[in-house]
C-alpha positions in Angstrom: -10.2 19.8 37.3 -8.2 22.9 38.3 -7.0 25.5 35.8 -3.3 24.5 35.6 -4.2 20.9 34.9 -6.8 21.9 32.4 -4.2 24.1 30.7 -1.8 21.2 30.3 -4.6 19.0 28.9 -5.6 21.8 26.5 -2.0 22.2 25.3 -1.8 18.4 24.7 -5.1 18.4 22.9 -4.0 21.3 20.7 -1.0 19.3 19.6 -3.2 16.4 18.8 -5.5 18.5 16.7 -2.6 20.0 14.8 -1.2 16.6 13.9 -4.6 15.6 12.4 -5.4 16.2 8.8 -5.8 19.7 7.5 -9.5 19.5 7.4 -9.7 18.7 11.1 -7.2 21.4 11.9 -9.2 23.9 9.9 -12.3 22.9 11.6 -10.9 23.2 15.1 -9.3 26.6 14.2 -12.8 27.9 13.5 -13.9 27.3 17.1 -13.9 30.6 18.9 -12.3 30.5 22.4 -12.8 33.5 24.6 -10.2 34.5 27.2 -12.7 36.4 29.3 -13.5 34.8 32.7 -17.2 34.0 31.8 -19.2 33.3 28.7 -22.9 33.6 28.0 -24.3 30.3 26.8 -28.1 29.7 26.7 -28.5 32.5 29.3 -26.1 30.9 31.8 -22.6 32.0 32.8 -20.0 29.2 32.7 -16.6 29.2 34.2 -13.5 29.2 32.0 -12.6 25.7 33.3 -16.0 24.3 32.5 -16.0 25.7 29.0 -12.6 24.2 28.3 -13.8 20.7 29.5 -16.7 21.0 27.1 -14.4 22.0 24.3 -12.0 19.1 24.9 -14.9 16.7 25.1 -16.3 18.0 21.8 -13.0 17.2 20.0 -13.5 13.6 20.8 -17.2 13.6 20.2 -18.0 11.9 16.9 -20.7 14.5 16.2 -18.1 17.2 16.0 -16.0 15.5 13.4 -18.0 17.0 10.5 -15.2 16.9 7.9 -14.8 13.1 8.3 -17.1 10.8 6.4 -17.8 7.8 8.6 -17.1 4.6 6.6 -20.0 2.1 6.4 -17.8 -0.6 4.8 -14.2 -1.7 4.8 -11.6 -0.2 2.4 -11.0 -3.5 0.7 -14.7 -3.9 -0.2 -14.8 -0.4 -1.7 -11.5 -0.6 -3.6 -11.5 -4.2 -4.9 -13.9 -6.8 -6.1 -12.1 -9.5 -4.0 -12.6 -12.1 -6.7 -8.8 -12.7 -6.7 -6.1 -12.3 -4.1 -2.4 -11.9 -4.7 0.7 -12.8 -2.8 4.1 -11.1 -3.1 7.1 -13.0 -1.8 10.3 -11.1 -0.9 13.3 -13.4 -0.7 16.8 -12.1 0.3 19.2 -14.6 -1.2 22.7 -15.2 -0.2 24.8 -13.8 -3.1 26.7 -17.0 -3.7 23.5 -19.0 -3.9 21.4 -16.9 -6.3 21.9 -19.1 -9.3 21.0 -22.3 -7.5 18.1 -20.6 -5.8 16.6 -19.6 -9.2 17.0 -23.2 -10.5 15.2 -24.6 -7.5 12.5 -22.0 -7.6 11.8 -22.8 -11.3 11.2 -26.4 -10.3 9.1 -25.2 -7.4 6.7 -23.1 -9.5 6.3 -26.1 -11.9 5.4 -28.3 -8.9 2.8 -25.7 -7.7 1.1 -26.2 -11.0 1.4 -30.0 -11.2 -0.1 -30.5 -7.8 -3.1 -28.2 -8.7 -2.6 -25.8 -5.8 -4.6 -23.1 -7.6 -1.7 -20.7 -7.3 -0.6 -19.0 -10.6 2.8 -17.3 -10.9 2.2 -13.9 -12.4 5.8 -12.6 -12.3 9.2 -13.6 -11.0 12.0 -11.0 -10.7 15.4 -10.2 -9.3 16.2 -6.7 -8.1 18.6 -4.8 -10.4 18.5 -1.5 -8.5 17.4 -1.5 -4.9 17.9 -4.2 -2.4 20.6 -6.3 -4.0 20.3 -10.1 -4.2 16.6 -10.0 -3.6 14.1 -12.1 -5.5 10.4 -11.0 -5.8 7.6 -13.4 -6.9 4.0 -12.4 -7.5 1.3 -15.1 -7.2 -2.4 -14.9 -8.1 -5.1 -17.0 -6.4 -8.2 -16.9 -8.7 -11.2 -17.5 -6.4 -9.8 -15.6 -3.5 -9.1 -16.9 0.0 -10.5 -20.4 -0.3 -8.0 -21.0 -3.1 -5.2 -19.5 -1.1 -6.1 -21.6 1.9 -6.1 -24.8 -0.2 -2.7 -23.9 -1.7 -1.3 -23.2 1.7 -2.4 -26.5 3.1 -0.8 -28.4 0.2 2.4 -26.4 0.5 2.6 -27.1 4.2 1.9 -30.8 4.1 3.2 -32.2 0.8 6.6 -33.9 1.2 8.0 -32.5 -2.0 7.3 -29.0 -0.8 8.8 -29.8 2.6 12.0 -31.0 0.9 12.1 -27.9 -1.2 11.7 -25.6 1.8 14.5 -27.4 3.6 16.9 -26.8 0.8 15.7 -23.3 -0.1 15.9 -21.9 3.5 19.6 -22.6 3.6 20.1 -20.1 0.7 18.1 -17.2 2.2 19.0 -14.4 4.5 15.4 -13.5 5.2 12.0 -13.7 3.6 8.6 -12.2 4.0 5.3 -12.1 2.2 2.2 -10.0 1.8 -1.4 -10.8 0.8 -2.9 -8.2 -1.4 -6.0 -7.1 -3.3 -6.1 -5.4 -6.7 -7.3 -1.9 -7.1 -10.5 -1.8 -9.2 -9.2 0.9 -11.6 -5.8 -0.8 -12.4 -5.6 -3.3 -15.2 -5.2 -7.0 -14.3 -1.6 -8.3 -14.7 -1.2 -10.3 -17.8 1.8 -12.2 -19.4 4.1 -10.0 -21.5 6.7 -10.9 -24.1 9.8 -9.1 -25.2 12.7 -7.7 -23.2 11.5 -5.2 -20.6 12.4 -3.8 -17.2 9.9 -3.2 -14.4 9.7 -0.7 -11.6 8.0 -1.6 -8.4 7.1 1.6 -6.5 6.0 0.8 -2.9 4.2 3.2 -0.7 3.4 3.1 3.0 0.4 5.3 3.5 -1.1 7.1 6.5 -3.8 4.9 8.1 -7.2 5.9 6.8 -6.0 7.5 3.6 -6.4 4.6 1.2 -9.7 5.9 -0.2 -8.3 9.3 -0.9 -5.2 7.7 -2.5 -7.4 5.5 -4.7 -9.6 8.4 -5.8 -6.6 10.4 -6.9 -4.9 7.6 -8.8 -8.0 6.6 -10.5 -7.8 9.9 -12.3 -4.0 10.2 -12.4 -3.4 6.8 -14.0 -4.4 8.1 -17.5 -1.5 10.5 -17.5 1.0 7.6 -17.3 -0.2 5.5 -20.3 1.9 7.0 -23.1 5.4 6.4 -24.6 5.2 2.6 -24.3 4.8 2.6 -20.5 2.6 -0.2 -19.2 0.7 -0.1 -15.9 1.3 -3.8 -15.0 -0.6 -3.9 -11.7 -1.7 -1.9 -8.7 -2.1 -3.8 -5.4 -2.7 -2.9 -1.7 -2.1 -5.1 1.3 -4.9 -7.0 3.1 -2.5 -9.0 5.3 1.1 -8.2 6.2 2.4 -4.7 6.2 -0.9 -2.8 6.2 -1.6 0.4 4.3 1.1 -0.6 1.8 0.5 0.0 -1.9 2.6 -1.4 -4.8 2.4 0.1 -8.3 4.3 -1.9 -11.0 5.2 -0.3 -14.3 6.8 -1.8 -17.4 9.3 0.0 -19.6 11.5 -0.9 -22.5 14.6 0.5 -20.7 15.6 3.2 -18.2 15.7 5.9 -20.8 12.1 5.1 -21.7 11.2 5.4 -18.0 12.9 8.8 -17.8 11.1 10.1 -20.9 7.7 8.8 -19.8 7.9 10.3 -16.3 9.0 13.6 -17.7 6.2 13.6 -20.3 3.6 13.1 -17.5 4.5 16.5 -16.0 3.6 18.2 -19.3 0.0 17.1 -19.0 -2.5 19.2 -17.0 -3.7 17.3 -14.0 -0.7 15.1 -13.3 0.7 17.8 -11.0 -2.5 17.8 -9.0 -2.4 14.0 -8.6 1.1 14.3 -7.1 0.2 17.3 -4.9 -2.8 15.4 -3.4 -1.1 12.1 -2.9 2.4 13.0 -1.6 1.0 14.2 1.8 -0.6 10.8 2.2 2.7 9.0 2.1 4.8 8.0 5.1 7.5 6.1 3.3 8.2 5.1 -0.3 10.6 2.9 -2.1 11.5 2.1 -5.7 13.0 -1.0 -7.2 14.1 -1.8 -10.7 13.3 -5.5 -11.5 14.6 -7.9 -14.2 12.3 -10.8 -15.1 13.7 -14.3 -14.5 13.8 -16.6 -17.5 10.7 -18.4 -16.4 8.6 -15.4 -15.4 5.3 -15.1 -17.3 5.9 -11.3 -17.4 8.9 -10.6 -19.6 
């Protein structure tokens, strides 16, 4: 490879290295490149072009990625016990049909129970602040994917569910779902009474950063447990929009939310949690949710 071509490859490679995480950038920056025409290496003189080829090869050589710990098991197996899986459904409802939609969904969730699908409704909400006229439903499948598979088969083939979908789909603008696993360090979602609001904070993370995110939040969660704030659930996607995390918090009202979040900053350590996790985020979103009358979480 001639020197001009090698120079272009080197510039491209340098851009790649700079876009990698700080640890890799720091590692590469410690490599010493000489601009002299020859270099002594094991008693032999090597041309500039040859040394650059070896350097570029070393960047892609796994043995040179010292700062990275090679994972021996999947993120999901490290972060969750996998005993239960969850499904979040996002339904964008036509504004004029929201009332009828909720009436039909109430009957639908009762039908899911009556037909012994194994699906348990954890929470049902409408969006108060965020994407307007959106309904969000969280289902739990105790027993994992076998239970989810069974529920899906019944949902697809049972005539009552077919009739429900035919009517429901006419009231929707779009819909999507995600299959998720619970973080080990978050409490399991449980039914709640009283009048509360909920905040769902959704994060899209950089691929490969889920372990680091989990380690930071396992420590940071304790800074957010005062002033009547409730950590409802923490989930990450296994199917659907990957590298997506949802944290759900419960508050008495918006003022309580404001006071609780401000209080966290007064505690040593919370600032470090934020400092370490913010660089891992590609996109984030916050919704304020209101429980439906039939939601187990109130």
